[in-house]
Each structure stands twice: as C-alpha cells, then as structure tokens.
C-alpha positions as CSV (number, residue, x, y, z in Angstrom):
1,M,-54.6,-94.1,33.0
2,R,-52.6,-90.9,32.4
3,K,-52.8,-89.9,36.1
4,S,-51.5,-93.3,37.1
5,R,-48.3,-92.5,35.2
6,M,-47.6,-89.3,37.0
7,R,-45.9,-90.8,40.0
8,P,-43.2,-92.7,38.2
9,F,-42.6,-89.7,35.9
10,V,-42.2,-87.3,38.8
11,L,-39.9,-89.7,40.6
12,S,-37.8,-90.1,37.4
13,M,-37.6,-86.3,36.9
14,A,-36.6,-85.8,40.5
15,A,-33.9,-88.3,40.1
16,F,-32.7,-86.7,36.9
17,L,-32.6,-83.2,38.4
18,A,-30.7,-84.6,41.4
19,V,-28.0,-86.2,39.3
20,G,-27.9,-83.4,36.8
21,G,-27.0,-81.0,39.6
22,A,-24.3,-83.3,40.8
23,G,-22.9,-83.8,37.2
24,V,-22.8,-87.6,37.5
25,A,-25.3,-90.4,37.2
26,A,-25.4,-94.2,37.4
27,A,-26.2,-95.7,34.0
28,E,-29.5,-97.3,33.5
29,P,-29.5,-101.0,32.9
30,G,-28.4,-101.7,29.4
31,Y,-27.4,-98.1,28.8
32,P,-23.7,-97.4,28.0
33,S,-21.6,-95.6,30.6
34,F,-20.7,-92.0,29.6
35,P,-16.9,-91.7,28.9
36,P,-15.4,-89.7,31.8
37,D,-13.5,-87.4,29.5
38,Q,-16.6,-86.3,27.6
39,N,-19.3,-83.9,28.7
40,Q,-22.6,-85.6,28.4
41,L,-25.7,-85.6,30.6
42,P,-27.1,-88.8,32.0
43,Q,-29.8,-90.5,30.1
44,L,-32.8,-88.2,30.0
45,P,-36.5,-88.9,29.9
46,S,-37.7,-88.6,26.3
47,E,-40.2,-85.9,25.2
48,P,-42.8,-88.5,24.4
49,Q,-42.7,-89.6,28.0
50,I,-43.6,-86.1,29.0
51,Y,-46.2,-85.5,26.4
52,D,-47.9,-88.7,27.3
53,L,-49.1,-87.0,30.5
54,L,-51.0,-84.4,28.5
55,P,-54.7,-84.6,27.6
56,I,-54.0,-84.2,23.9
57,P,-53.0,-87.6,22.4
58,M,-49.7,-87.9,20.6
59,P,-49.8,-88.7,16.9
60,S,-48.8,-92.3,17.5
61,E,-51.9,-92.6,19.7
62,D,-54.3,-90.5,17.6
63,P,-56.3,-92.3,14.9
64,W,-56.7,-89.1,13.0
65,Y,-53.2,-89.6,11.6
66,D,-53.9,-93.2,10.3
67,D,-53.4,-94.1,6.7
68,P,-56.5,-94.6,4.6
69,D,-56.9,-98.2,3.3
70,D,-56.7,-97.0,-0.3
71,I,-53.8,-94.5,0.2
72,A,-52.5,-95.2,-3.3
73,A,-55.8,-94.0,-4.8
74,Y,-55.2,-90.5,-3.5
75,A,-53.3,-88.0,-5.6
76,P,-50.3,-86.1,-4.1
77,G,-51.7,-83.2,-2.1
78,Q,-55.2,-84.7,-1.9
79,I,-56.8,-84.3,1.5
80,V,-57.6,-87.5,3.5
81,R,-59.3,-85.8,6.4
82,S,-59.3,-82.4,8.2
83,R,-60.1,-80.9,11.6
84,E,-60.1,-77.6,13.4
85,V,-57.8,-77.4,16.5
86,Q,-56.6,-74.8,19.0
87,T,-53.2,-73.3,18.5
88,R,-51.3,-72.6,21.7
89,L,-48.1,-70.6,22.3
90,L,-46.2,-71.5,25.5
91,G,-49.3,-73.6,26.5
92,L,-51.7,-70.6,26.2
93,P,-54.5,-70.4,23.6
94,F,-53.7,-68.1,20.7
95,P,-56.6,-66.2,19.0
96,V,-56.3,-67.5,15.4
97,Y,-58.2,-69.9,13.3
98,T,-56.4,-73.2,12.9
99,K,-57.2,-76.1,10.6
100,Q,-55.2,-79.3,10.2
101,L,-55.1,-81.3,6.9
102,L,-54.0,-84.9,6.6
103,Y,-52.9,-85.3,3.0
104,R,-51.2,-87.8,0.7
105,S,-47.6,-87.3,-0.4
106,N,-44.6,-89.5,-1.5
107,D,-41.6,-90.6,0.4
108,V,-38.1,-90.5,-1.0
109,H,-38.7,-93.8,-2.8
110,D,-42.0,-92.5,-4.3
111,N,-44.1,-94.7,-2.1
112,P,-47.4,-93.1,-1.0
113,I,-47.5,-91.8,2.5
114,V,-49.7,-89.4,4.5
115,T,-48.6,-86.6,6.7
116,A,-50.2,-83.5,8.2
117,T,-50.0,-79.7,7.8
118,T,-51.4,-77.0,10.1
119,V,-52.9,-73.9,8.4
120,I,-53.2,-70.8,10.7
121,V,-55.3,-67.8,9.6
122,P,-55.3,-64.6,11.6
123,G,-58.5,-62.6,12.2
124,I,-57.0,-59.6,10.4
125,P,-59.0,-58.8,7.3
126,W,-57.2,-59.1,3.9
127,Q,-58.5,-57.2,0.9
128,G,-57.5,-56.8,-2.8
129,S,-56.2,-60.3,-3.4
130,A,-56.1,-63.8,-2.0
131,R,-54.5,-63.7,1.4
132,P,-50.7,-64.5,1.0
133,V,-49.2,-67.5,2.8
134,V,-45.9,-68.1,4.5
135,S,-45.0,-71.8,4.5
136,F,-43.1,-72.0,7.7
137,Q,-40.8,-75.1,7.9
138,E,-39.8,-75.6,11.5
139,A,-36.4,-77.2,12.3
140,I,-38.1,-80.4,13.5
141,D,-34.9,-82.5,13.4
142,S,-36.4,-85.2,15.6
143,T,-37.2,-88.9,15.6
144,S,-40.6,-88.9,17.3
145,S,-43.9,-87.8,15.7
146,A,-44.7,-86.1,19.0
147,C,-42.1,-83.5,18.0
148,N,-43.9,-82.6,14.8
149,P,-45.6,-79.1,14.7
150,S,-49.1,-80.5,14.1
151,Y,-48.8,-81.8,17.7
152,T,-46.6,-79.2,19.3
153,L,-48.7,-76.3,18.1
154,Q,-51.7,-77.9,19.9
155,V,-49.8,-78.3,23.2
156,G,-47.9,-75.0,22.9
157,T,-44.3,-76.3,22.7
158,M,-43.4,-75.5,19.1
159,K,-40.0,-74.0,19.6
160,E,-40.1,-71.5,16.7
161,S,-43.7,-70.4,17.1
162,A,-42.7,-66.9,18.3
163,L,-40.9,-66.3,15.0
164,A,-44.1,-66.9,13.0
165,V,-46.1,-64.3,14.9
166,Y,-44.7,-61.3,13.0
167,W,-46.1,-62.7,9.7
168,L,-49.5,-63.3,11.4
169,M,-49.5,-59.8,12.6
170,Q,-49.3,-58.6,9.0
171,G,-52.4,-60.6,8.1
172,F,-50.6,-63.4,6.3
173,A,-51.7,-67.0,6.7
174,I,-49.1,-69.6,7.9
175,N,-48.7,-73.1,6.6
176,V,-46.7,-75.4,9.0
177,P,-46.2,-78.9,7.5
178,D,-45.0,-82.0,9.2
179,F,-42.5,-82.2,6.4
180,D,-40.5,-85.1,7.9
181,G,-43.5,-87.3,7.8
182,K,-44.9,-89.2,10.8
183,F,-41.9,-91.4,10.7
184,N,-39.5,-88.4,11.0
185,T,-36.8,-89.0,8.4
186,F,-35.1,-85.7,7.4
187,N,-32.5,-84.3,5.1
188,T,-33.9,-86.2,2.2
189,Y,-35.7,-85.0,-0.9
190,A,-38.9,-86.4,0.5
191,E,-39.0,-83.2,2.6
192,G,-39.5,-81.1,-0.5
193,K,-42.3,-83.3,-1.7
194,M,-44.1,-83.1,1.6
195,V,-43.8,-79.3,1.7
196,L,-45.1,-79.0,-1.8
197,D,-48.0,-81.4,-1.2
198,S,-48.9,-79.5,2.0
199,L,-49.4,-76.4,-0.2
200,R,-51.4,-78.4,-2.7
201,A,-53.6,-79.6,0.2
202,M,-54.0,-76.1,1.5
203,K,-55.0,-74.9,-2.0
204,N,-57.4,-77.9,-2.3
205,D,-59.4,-76.8,0.8
206,A,-61.7,-74.2,-0.6
207,G,-63.0,-73.2,2.8
208,L,-59.6,-71.7,3.7
209,G,-59.8,-69.2,0.9
210,L,-56.1,-69.7,0.0
211,T,-56.5,-71.4,-3.4
212,D,-55.0,-68.5,-5.4
213,S,-52.5,-67.3,-2.7
214,G,-49.0,-66.3,-3.4
215,I,-46.6,-68.3,-1.2
216,A,-43.2,-67.7,0.4
217,L,-41.1,-70.5,2.0
218,Y,-39.1,-69.9,5.1
219,G,-36.9,-72.2,7.2
220,Y,-33.8,-72.2,9.3
221,S,-31.4,-75.2,9.7
222,G,-33.6,-78.3,9.4
223,G,-36.4,-76.1,8.4
224,G,-34.3,-74.6,5.6
225,S,-33.6,-78.2,4.5
226,G,-37.3,-78.7,3.8
227,S,-37.8,-75.3,2.2
228,I,-34.9,-75.4,-0.2
229,R,-35.7,-79.0,-1.3
230,A,-39.2,-77.8,-2.1
231,A,-37.8,-74.9,-4.1
232,E,-35.5,-77.4,-6.0
233,L,-38.3,-79.8,-6.8
234,R,-41.1,-77.3,-7.6
235,A,-40.6,-77.2,-11.3
236,T,-40.6,-81.0,-11.8
237,Y,-42.7,-82.2,-8.9
238,A,-45.3,-79.5,-8.3
239,P,-45.4,-76.8,-11.1
240,D,-48.9,-76.0,-10.0
241,V,-47.7,-74.5,-6.7
242,R,-47.0,-70.8,-7.0
243,I,-43.9,-69.9,-5.0
244,L,-42.8,-66.3,-4.9
245,G,-39.5,-66.9,-3.1
246,T,-37.6,-69.0,-0.5
247,S,-35.6,-67.7,2.5
248,I,-33.4,-70.1,4.3
249,G,-30.3,-70.1,6.6
250,G,-28.0,-72.4,8.5
251,T,-28.7,-75.3,6.1
252,P,-26.2,-78.0,5.1
253,G,-25.6,-78.4,1.3
254,D,-23.2,-81.3,1.1
255,L,-24.3,-84.1,3.4
256,T,-21.2,-86.2,2.9
257,A,-19.0,-83.2,4.0
258,I,-21.2,-82.5,7.1
259,A,-21.0,-86.2,8.0
260,R,-17.2,-86.3,7.8
261,Y,-17.1,-83.3,10.0
262,A,-19.7,-84.4,12.6
263,I,-18.4,-87.9,13.2
264,Q,-15.0,-86.7,14.4
265,E,-14.0,-85.1,17.8
266,Q,-13.9,-81.3,17.4
267,P,-12.4,-78.8,19.7
268,G,-14.4,-76.3,21.8
269,L,-17.9,-75.3,20.7
270,A,-17.5,-77.2,17.4
271,G,-17.7,-80.4,19.4
272,T,-21.4,-79.9,19.9
273,S,-21.8,-80.9,16.2
274,N,-21.3,-84.5,17.2
275,F,-24.9,-85.0,18.0
276,T,-26.1,-84.3,14.4
277,M,-24.6,-87.6,13.1
278,W,-26.3,-89.6,15.9
279,L,-29.6,-87.9,15.0
280,G,-29.0,-88.4,11.3
281,W,-28.1,-92.1,11.7
282,A,-31.2,-92.8,13.8
283,A,-33.5,-91.0,11.3
284,L,-32.0,-92.2,8.0
285,A,-32.1,-95.8,9.1
286,R,-35.9,-95.6,8.6
287,E,-35.8,-94.8,4.9
288,Y,-32.6,-96.6,4.2
289,P,-32.4,-99.6,6.5
290,D,-30.1,-101.5,4.0
291,A,-27.5,-98.7,4.2
292,F,-27.7,-97.5,7.8
293,R,-27.2,-100.7,9.7
294,P,-26.1,-100.1,13.3
295,E,-25.5,-103.8,13.9
296,E,-22.9,-103.8,11.1
297,F,-21.1,-100.5,11.8
298,L,-21.5,-99.7,15.4
299,T,-20.4,-101.3,18.7
300,E,-23.0,-102.6,21.1
301,E,-22.8,-99.3,23.0
302,G,-23.3,-97.4,19.8
303,Q,-26.3,-99.5,18.8
304,T,-27.8,-98.8,22.2
305,L,-27.4,-95.1,21.7
306,V,-29.0,-95.2,18.3
307,K,-31.9,-97.2,19.7
308,D,-32.3,-94.6,22.5
309,F,-32.2,-91.7,20.1
310,A,-34.9,-93.3,17.8
311,N,-37.8,-91.8,19.7
312,R,-36.9,-88.3,20.9
313,C,-37.0,-84.6,20.0
314,Y,-33.9,-82.9,19.0
315,A,-33.2,-81.3,22.4
316,T,-32.6,-84.4,24.4
317,I,-30.7,-86.1,21.5
318,A,-28.5,-83.0,21.4
319,M,-27.8,-82.9,25.1
320,S,-26.7,-86.6,25.1
321,G,-24.9,-86.5,21.7
322,V,-22.7,-83.5,22.0
323,Y,-19.0,-84.2,22.5
324,R,-19.7,-87.8,21.7
325,P,-18.2,-88.6,18.2
326,I,-19.9,-91.5,16.6
327,S,-16.6,-92.5,15.1
328,E,-15.6,-93.7,18.6
329,Y,-18.4,-96.2,18.4
330,F,-17.5,-97.7,15.0
331,Q,-16.6,-101.3,15.0
332,P,-12.9,-102.0,14.2
333,G,-12.1,-101.3,10.6
334,K,-15.4,-99.5,10.0
335,S,-15.6,-95.9,8.8
336,L,-17.8,-93.8,6.5
337,E,-15.3,-94.5,3.7
338,S,-15.8,-98.2,4.1
339,A,-19.6,-97.7,3.8
340,P,-20.2,-96.7,0.2
341,E,-23.9,-97.3,0.5
342,V,-24.1,-94.8,3.4
343,M,-22.1,-92.2,1.4
344,K,-24.4,-92.8,-1.7
345,V,-27.5,-92.0,0.4
346,L,-25.8,-88.8,1.7
347,E,-24.7,-87.8,-1.8
348,D,-28.1,-88.6,-3.4
349,N,-29.8,-86.3,-0.8
350,S,-27.3,-83.5,-0.9
351,L,-28.5,-80.2,-2.3
352,G,-27.9,-79.1,-5.8
353,H,-29.3,-82.0,-7.8
354,Y,-31.9,-79.5,-9.1
355,I,-31.7,-75.7,-9.4
356,P,-34.6,-73.7,-8.0
357,D,-36.5,-71.7,-10.5
358,T,-37.8,-69.1,-8.1
359,P,-36.0,-66.3,-6.0
360,I,-33.9,-67.3,-3.1
361,L,-32.5,-65.4,0.0
362,W,-29.9,-67.6,1.8
363,W,-27.7,-66.7,4.7
364,H,-25.1,-68.5,6.7
365,G,-22.8,-67.8,9.7
366,M,-19.1,-67.3,9.0
367,W,-18.5,-69.7,11.8
368,D,-21.3,-72.1,12.4
369,E,-20.2,-74.8,14.7
370,L,-22.9,-77.2,13.5
371,I,-22.9,-76.5,9.8
372,P,-19.5,-75.4,8.7
373,P,-19.4,-72.9,5.7
374,S,-17.3,-75.4,3.8
375,T,-20.3,-77.7,3.6
376,V,-22.5,-74.9,2.2
377,L,-20.5,-72.7,-0.1
378,P,-19.9,-75.2,-2.8
379,T,-23.7,-75.7,-3.2
380,V,-24.2,-71.9,-3.1
381,N,-21.6,-71.5,-5.9
382,K,-23.3,-74.3,-7.9
383,Y,-26.6,-72.4,-7.7
384,W,-24.9,-69.2,-8.6
385,N,-23.0,-70.6,-11.6
386,S,-26.1,-72.4,-12.8
387,G,-28.0,-69.1,-13.0
388,A,-30.2,-69.3,-9.9
389,D,-32.1,-66.2,-8.8
390,L,-29.9,-66.1,-5.7
391,R,-29.1,-63.7,-2.9
392,F,-26.5,-65.2,-0.5
393,Y,-24.7,-63.5,2.3
394,T,-22.7,-64.5,5.4
395,V,-23.5,-63.3,8.9
396,P,-20.3,-62.1,10.8
397,V,-21.3,-63.6,14.1
398,P,-20.6,-67.1,15.6
399,E,-22.9,-69.9,16.8
400,H,-25.7,-71.6,15.0
401,I,-28.7,-70.4,17.1
402,T,-27.4,-66.8,17.1
403,N,-27.4,-66.8,13.3
404,A,-31.0,-68.0,13.3
405,V,-32.0,-64.8,15.0
406,T,-29.8,-62.4,13.1
407,G,-30.9,-63.8,9.7
408,W,-34.6,-64.0,10.6
409,I,-35.1,-60.2,10.6
410,P,-34.1,-59.6,6.9
411,A,-35.9,-62.9,6.0
412,V,-39.1,-61.5,7.4
413,A,-38.6,-58.2,5.6
414,W,-37.8,-59.9,2.3
415,T,-40.6,-62.5,2.3
416,S,-43.1,-59.8,3.4
417,A,-42.1,-57.6,0.5
418,L,-42.6,-60.5,-2.0
419,L,-46.0,-61.4,-0.5
420,R,-47.1,-57.7,-1.0
421,G,-46.1,-57.7,-4.6
422,L,-42.7,-56.2,-4.6
423,G,-39.8,-57.7,-6.6
424,P,-37.0,-59.9,-5.0
425,G,-34.2,-57.3,-5.6
426,P,-30.8,-57.8,-7.2
427,T,-28.9,-61.0,-7.0
428,F,-25.6,-61.4,-5.2
429,N,-23.2,-64.0,-3.9
430,A,-21.4,-62.6,-0.8
431,G,-19.9,-65.9,0.4
432,Y,-17.0,-64.5,2.4
433,Q,-15.0,-66.8,4.6
434,L,-12.5,-65.0,6.8
435,L,-11.4,-67.8,9.1
436,P,-7.9,-69.2,8.9
437,E,-7.2,-72.6,7.3
438,G,-7.7,-75.4,9.8
439,F,-10.1,-73.4,12.1
440,P,-12.9,-75.6,13.4
441,G,-16.1,-75.0,11.4
442,R,-14.2,-73.2,8.5
C-alpha cells in the first residue's frame, strides 16, 4: 500500500522543486493565489504526506495512541500503556534505551486526555543517587501529531535532538513529552499539565529507576512555553513533582501582544513573524472552536489557508505563512479588537497567572523578529516583582534561531549544575532593551 503511493509523491515533489526553482507556481484547485507582492512559496506537500511513506506508522494510524475506554478512571500521570522503541538521530539508530509511556492528563478545560512521553536513558552508569532527569520540551509548534517527538524520535527527524545529546553524554536521562497532546494545541496552560503528568508517568514506571530523580525543565520558543507553564502550575497542579529549576528562552509572555504584532505587515525580517498567527489560529481553534471561527472572521481565501495549515509541521506552515499578514484576510469590519472572545482566550493563556516556586533561568534576544521583547519583558517584570527565583538576561544578537543556540550553552551549564546538586546562583533581572522606539521587534 505504501509503495503504491510513492509514484504520486515523487511526481509531486518533482513538480514542487521545479516551480520552487522558478519562484512561481500555478495554484492548486481551491487553493488561493499567492499575492504577487508577497514572498511565499507555492503550496507544499505536508510532512504527514512524507511520513506516510515510512514503515513506522504515524500516531493517527497507530492504535498504541488510542484512548482507553475508561479514560476518566485514570488519575493524571497514570500510565495507560508502554512500549520500548528505537531512538534515531538523522535517521540513524542511537545507542540508548528508550521507553514510551502513554499516560492520562487534562486538557485546558480539565477534560481527561491521553498523550505520550519518551524517556531516554543512556548506558552511562550513575551512582550515588537516583539518575537526574532533563525534561526536554521541544518547540513542536505544529498541527499534526506526526510532528510530535514520540514519532519524530523514532524516524530520526526530531529537529532539536542534537541539543539533547550533551545531557545524555553526562549520564542524565531525558524525558521528551508530546506536551501539545495528540491534537496539537499549543500556548495554553494544558501544556504545563501535560509536562507535569509526563513526569508523574515517568516516576510511576518503577522499571525506569527514576522515581526519586531530581528534574530540570528545558525548552526554547514553543518548548519554553510548555516548560514555563509547567513551572507555573507545579505548586497547584503537581506538588508531588520535584523540579530543581527551569531554563527557557525565546518564549512569548503576553499572547495578546504577540497576536497584535504578528497579524500586521512588518518590514524586513520581522515580516517572518506573520506565520505564527496562522499557526496559532489553526491550533487554538481545536480547543476553542467557539472563539476561533474562521468562517466568521476570515475571507474564503483565509479559511482555505487555515484548513491547509491544520495538518502540518511548523516548517511548511512557516514557509507559506511568512510575509502573509492574517489581517489581510479578515472579513470587512473584522479585527482582533472586534473579537473579544479571541482576546479572552489569549489573555487567559498568557504567562503570569501563576508565579513559579522553583528557580528559573530565562533568556531572550534583544531583537527577536518572531517574539518581540515588548511581549516578554512585562511578564518577566511581573515574575521579578512577585518574588520569583529568577535569572533573566537578554542576548545581544538578532534573530530567533540564533538566540536558541547562544542561550543553549549557559542553559546546559546551569541545568547540569542543578542536577549535580549545586545551587541556582544569585537572582537578577537584566532586561535591557537598546533598540530605538518604533524599531520592528522592539
């Protein structure tokens, strides 16, 4: 069956490469034409179409991910089923022990759900204490379950896998949860619940030997979103989970501010931020269908785009959504300000509703074209003024991905020190912002 699909896929990819090299493409039937004054690629094949050719079934086709009939009878963090799998990096088998746990958690409305986590244990012996754990929240930022790390770690396409290797080399275990759930809704407080319940599930599996482990949380961008929401919710939702510290970067604080920024046309590199609102609309519509209603707010072309973006990984959404402000696809008279229900969802899920009770290391770029400092610093200051155990600094280099790399090195050093029993160090709030008024991304 899979081989029979190869021919149309190869033909479609050949066509895509041909038109991509030329810079123009005829629109697919029912797909909106690209505005000539904007720089988008033609409609791309989705990642699930590519993954469907592989011998490992996608989550949507794998019964291992199915809900149990009595899901409400399970406690948060209780394991539904487990399995051993092979971890791959760049498609090549990686010599570590890997176990996946399907566990019960709660969505943003406190309805019971199941999602998966992948626990990776290196063969390096650990003595003197329970082996420490880094809970690595990848920036999933996608709308297809085929983009979740429980799947991409098996096929070798997890984009941040190389960043986790240094922790493994030290002998730490790694917990990698599908913290957006199998329906992939992100930037909600449900992310924090799923991270915390993944750690409960990890602790509940006695065979892993991690029941008494100290835990550090790490994540950048969308991964930071899940990490910091877990830190915010720990005291009230999962006080039984022992977190030694949380290191994050490139994470939005005020979702209403980032939405106002991302829906508008922005100059230069800042215009790449436009894709984030398309991605957010497609994802949030799943948890909040009464608020995010494409048929009420968007033109037919906008509705078609949201539908197309509803089953993709972040990469192809980004390539088609940059320099394409969603505001240009609002119906006449519609705007974010005329959608109070949308703004309420964004406000309810913005950071700062709870203050973490464990140490934090947080960094951000002085000029981040996707997440402007103006959408982050008020939340940082709220943490600081509320007495959070916070270390915040800005990185004096531009561009979102560059900042991921520059901040990762001190994040590894800091989390490794915590996991080895050292203290978190002094608190500070170095939120410098040197850009002039009106500069894109200020």
